[in-house]
BAMAR-423221 format. One record per residue (C-alpha): y, x, z; residue in three letters; residue number from 1. Coordinates in steps of 0.05 Angstrom, whole numbers. Each point is the difference from the previous one (the first is absolute). Example, Ala and Ser with C-alpha at 12.3 -4.5 7.8 and 13.67 -1.06 7.14 Angstrom:
2
        y        x        z    aa     i
      -90      246      156   ALA     1
       69       27      -13   SER     2
This chain:
321
        y        x        z    aa     i
     2592     1865     2272   MET     1
      -22      -11      -70   TYR     2
      -53       51        6   TYR     3
      -24      -37       64   LEU     4
      -10      -60      -36   ILE     5
      -41       35      -53   VAL     6
      -46       34       55   LEU     7
       -8      -72       30   ALA     8
      -18      -31      -67   ILE     9
      -51       61      -18   LEU    10
      -31      -13       74   LEU    11
       -7      -73      -14   LEU    12
      -33       15      -72   LEU    13
      -48       46       33   GLU    14
      -22      -46       52   ARG    15
      -11      -55      -55   ILE    16
      -42       51      -37   TYR    17
      -45        8       66   PHE    18
      -11      -70       -2   ARG    19
      -20       -1      -72   ILE    20
      -44       63        8   ALA    21
      -34      -35       63   ASP    22
      -16      -63      -42   ARG    23
      -25       36      -60   TYR    24
      -38       56       37   ASN    25
       39       58      -32   ILE    26
      -25       50       53   ILE    27
      -20       70        5   ASP    28
      -73        7       30   LYS    29
      -20       72       27   PRO    30
      -49       41      -30   ASN    31
      -26       66        0   GLU    32
       63       32      -37   ARG    33
       49      -44       41   SER    34
       43       34       53   SER    35
        5      -66       41   HIS    36
      -52      -38       34   ASP    37
       22      -72        1   ARG    38
       18      -55      -50   ILE    39
       71        9      -22   VAL    40
       47      -40      -50   ILE    41
        3       31      -68   ARG    42
       61        0      -45   GLY    43
       58       -5       55   GLY    44
       35       51      -44   GLY    45
       15      -58      -46   ILE    46
       65       -5       37   ILE    47
       20       64      -43   VAL    48
        0      -32      -68   PRO    49
       30      -65       32   LEU    50
       55       38       28   ALA    51
       13       36      -69   ALA    52
       -2      -69      -36   LEU    53
       53      -33       49   ILE    54
       45       61      -15   TRP    55
      -11       -2      -71   TRP    56
       21      -73       -6   VAL    57
       60       12       45   LEU    58
       21       63      -34   SER    59
        5      -34      -70   GLY    60
      -65       23      -29   TRP    61
       16       75       10   HIS    62
      -53       52      -21   TYR    63
      -41      -53      -43   PRO    64
      -51       53      -25   PHE    65
      -12       28       73   LEU    66
      -10      -74       23   MET    67
      -45      -16      -57   GLY    68
      -47       55       16   GLY    69
        4      -10       71   LEU    70
      -21      -77       -3   LEU    71
      -49       15      -48   LEU    72
      -34       53       40   VAL    73
        9      -40       64   SER    74
      -33      -57      -33   LEU    75
      -61       36      -22   ILE    76
       -7       35       63   SER    77
        5      -64       41   PHE    78
      -54      -28      -44   LEU    79
      -41       65       17   ASP    80
        9      -17       74   ASP    81
      -34      -66      -10   ILE    82
      -50       16      -56   TYR    83
      -29       62      -24   THR    84
       30       17      -68   LEU    85
      -22       49      -51   SER    86
       31       68        7   ASN    87
       13        1      -72   LYS    88
       40      -62        8   ILE    89
       42       30       60   ARG    90
       10       67      -31   LEU    91
       26      -32      -65   LEU    92
       48      -43       40   VAL    93
       20       57       45   GLN    94
       14       48      -60   PHE    95
       43      -59      -36   THR    96
       38       -8       68   ALA    97
       13       73        4   ALA    98
       29        1      -70   ALA    99
       46      -53       14   LEU   100
       23       37       63   VAL   101
       12       63      -48   LEU   102
       38      -38      -47   TYR   103
       43      -28       55   GLU   104
       22       68       22   THR   105
       23       17      -68   GLY   106
      -48       55       -4   LEU   107
      -12      -15      -76   GLY   108
       67       31      -18   ILE   109
      -24       68       26   TYR   110
      -69       12      -24   SER   111
      -56      -41      -24   TRP   112
      -46       57       16   LEU   113
        8       -9       74   LEU   114
      -28      -73       -2   TRP   115
      -73       17        6   ILE   116
       -1       50       55   PRO   117
       49      -47       40   LEU   118
      -41      -62      -16   LEU   119
      -59       33       25   VAL   120
       34       28       63   VAL   121
       31      -69       14   ILE   122
      -68      -34        0   VAL   123
      -37       55       34   GLY   124
       59       -5       52   PHE   125
      -17      -77        6   LYS   126
      -74       12       10   ASN   127
        7       54       53   ALA   128
       56      -38       37   PHE   129
      -46      -62        4   ASN   130
      -51       39       45   PHE   131
       53        5       58   MET   132
       -7      -76       11   ASP   133
      -61        8       41   GLY   134
       37       36       57   ILE   135
       45      -45       36   ASN   136
       75       14      -10   GLY   137
       -6       62      -47   ILE   138
       17      -39      -61   THR   139
       62      -35       32   ALA   140
       28       66       38   LEU   141
      -12       46      -58   TYR   142
       33      -48      -48   SER   143
       62       -7       48   LEU   144
        9       75        5   SER   145
        4        3      -76   ALA   146
       45      -66       -6   ILE   147
       48       31       55   ALA   148
        5       69      -35   GLY   149
       13      -38      -67   PHE   150
       53      -43       36   PHE   151
       37       63       31   TYR   152
        3       38      -67   VAL   153
       25      -66      -37   ASN   154
       55       -6       51   THR   155
       25       70      -30   ILE   156
      -22       -1      -71   SER   157
      -15      -73      -23   GLN   158
      -62        1      -44   PHE   159
      -27      -67       15   THR   160
       17      -69       25   ASP   161
       12        2       74   GLU   162
      -19      -75       16   THR   163
      -67        7      -30   LEU   164
      -12       59       47   LEU   165
       19      -42       55   ILE   166
      -40      -63      -19   TYR   167
      -63       42       -7   ILE   168
       12       38       70   ALA   169
        5      -72       33   LEU   170
      -65      -18      -36   ALA   171
      -32       60       28   VAL   172
       24      -10       70   LEU   173
      -26      -71        0   VAL   174
      -67       24      -23   PHE   175
       -2       60       51   ALA   176
       14      -51       55   TYR   177
      -70      -27      -11   PHE   178
      -33       64      -21   ASN   179
       27       52       40   LEU   180
      -41      -18       61   ARG   181
      -67       25       32   LYS   182
      -32      -66      -28   LYS   183
       33      -14      -64   ALA   184
       11      -72      -20   ARG   185
        4       12      -71   CYS   186
      -10       54      -51   PHE   187
       45       11      -61   ALA   188
      -53       -9      -54   GLY   189
        4       24      -68   ASP   190
       57      -46      -11   VAL   191
       43       36       52   GLY   192
      -20       67      -10   ALA   193
        4        1      -74   VAL   194
       68      -32       -2   ALA   195
       27       52       51   LEU   196
      -31       53      -42   ALA   197
       35      -19      -61   PHE   198
       65      -11       32   LEU   199
       -1       65       34   LEU   200
      -19       36      -66   ALA   201
       55      -37      -34   PHE   202
       52       23       46   TRP   203
      -26       73        2   MET   204
        5        3      -73   ILE   205
       75      -29       -1   GLN   206
       16       53       54   LEU   207
      -27       60      -36   VAL   208
       27      -23      -67   LEU   209
       70      -16       33   ASP   210
        8       61       39   THR   211
      -42       50      -33   GLY   212
      -29       25       64   GLU   213
      -77        6        1   GLY   214
        2       16       78   LEU   215
        2      -76       12   TYR   216
      -73       -5      -24   ILE   217
      -13       27       72   LEU   218
       16      -68       29   PHE   219
      -74      -11      -18   PHE   220
      -26       63       23   ALA   221
      -39      -19       59   VAL   222
      -43      -51      -34   TYR   223
        3       35      -66   GLY   224
      -34       63       26   VAL   225
      -50      -40       46   ASP   226
      -20      -42      -67   ALA   227
       -8       62      -46   VAL   228
      -38       43       45   LEU   229
      -47      -58       19   THR   230
      -12       -8      -72   ILE   231
      -15       74       -8   PHE   232
      -47       -1       64   HIS   233
      -39      -61      -29   ARG   234
      -10       34      -65   LEU   235
      -26       64       32   LEU   236
      -49      -47       34   LYS   237
      -15      -33      -69   LYS   238
       20      -71       24   GLU   239
       22      -54      -44   ASN   240
       77        2       13   ILE   241
       11      -70      -28   PHE   242
      -42      -31       54   GLN   243
       25      -28       61   ALA   244
       -8       53       60   HIS   245
       36       22       68   ARG   246
        6       73      -13   SER   247
       75        7        6   HIS   248
       25       40       58   LEU   249
       32      -57       35   TYR   250
      -61      -39       -9   GLN   251
      -42       55       35   TYR   252
       53        4       55   MET   253
       -2      -75       15   ALA   254
      -78      -12       -7   ASN   255
      -36       65       14   GLU   256
       56       32       46   ARG   257
       13      -65       34   ARG   258
       75       13        3   MET   259
       18      -74      -13   GLY   260
       29      -29      -62   HIS   261
       71       -9       29   VAL   262
        8       72       22   PRO   263
      -29       25      -64   VAL   264
       48      -41      -39   SER   265
       61       23       45   LEU   266
      -21       74      -11   LEU   267
       -1       -6      -75   TYR   268
       71      -40        5   PHE   269
       32       54       41   VAL   270
      -22       57      -37   LEU   271
       19      -30      -69   GLN   272
       69      -25       33   ALA   273
       11       75       22   ALA   274
      -14       27      -71   ILE   275
       47      -54      -29   ASN   276
       57       20       48   LEU   277
      -13       71      -21   LEU   278
        6      -13      -73   VAL   279
       61      -39        9   ILE   280
       35       48       45   PHE   281
      -21       60      -46   TRP   282
       26      -36      -66   LEU   283
       65      -18       38   GLN   284
       13       64       30   LEU   285
      -28       51      -49   VAL   286
       -5      -37      -63   GLY   287
      -50        1      -56   GLY   288
      -78       -1       -1   THR   289
      -30       59       37   ASN   290
      -69        5      -30   TRP   291
      -28       56       47   PRO   292
       22      -51       58   LEU   293
      -38      -56      -40   PHE   294
      -63       44       -5   ILE   295
        6       23       74   ALA   296
        0      -70       25   ILE   297
      -63      -23      -41   LEU   298
      -35       63       19   LEU   299
       16      -10       77   VAL   300
      -20      -74       -7   LEU   301
      -67       26      -37   SER   302
      -14       48       58   ALA   303
       11      -52       51   ILE   304
      -48      -51      -36   TYR   305
      -55       54      -14   VAL   306
        5       24       77   ALA   307
        0      -72       26   ALA   308
      -56      -26      -50   LYS   309
      -50       56       15   PHE   310
       13       -2       70   SER   311
      -21      -75        2   ILE   312
      -59       16      -46   LEU   313
      -24       56       44   ARG   314
        1      -42       65   LYS   315
      -35      -55      -39   LEU   316
      -53       49      -20   LYS   317
      -11       29       68   SER   318
      -11      -71       26   GLN   319
      -53      -13      -50   THR   320
      -38       65       15   THR   321
């Protein structure tokens, strides 16, 4: 009953935000790099940091450094949704927020040498994660697959606060209600995508540090392979990887292959959920991180990515010749 009340409050807050967005014209207009063809409310993912803020107050100010970083990066991302901010300002805030996230995990007691690469990984993960927002439902479903995995593992080996996982899951469900549609009512915006990316990174680092099992990184395998290989492909084409684009496999599938946004989102969700289950059952039944299994899964996903991507590219080329 308690969480139903929380869900109702979050739904009400989302609807209030829609009214504000309508009034102040916080919208996403389609352009040549967009995966949508109609005006959509931007920043519906603001419900994620709002849910975290409510949890923070009710939890007695637990995880202060995480919340400080999350609110800081959510604020600058929301401003970026409304205005176009300097890349330097955004990166400075993102690295600061990432440092607060790492400090909250207690990583400093292990090795400061890990900070620089992890800061780069977190900020890079955030920027890659943000690209998903243009495909209806994929941000919500992919986040829920990871949160469900974290929640299950947490029931066995408690590594984080269970209530925070639930609050964020409820917020993502509210967002999904308006986004997981053929014609989305809203997009997450930078504020939602960035907040989710930082929370997912926080939970992953917590989990790996607590259990010592690197296999859990595969909770991000599907999108991770897509993001890395897309960057590599763009580098081969001598493109600016920091410019907005629609070169990810899921973008090709939804836009050029015309599979539809929701089916593509469901495909990514099901594939990632299957990998999550495999990881969980492997660690429960066998135990210990199996690096050959880790590499094998990444190689299989890479092969699927390359085959699917070049199949679409061949068809596009044949249609234009």
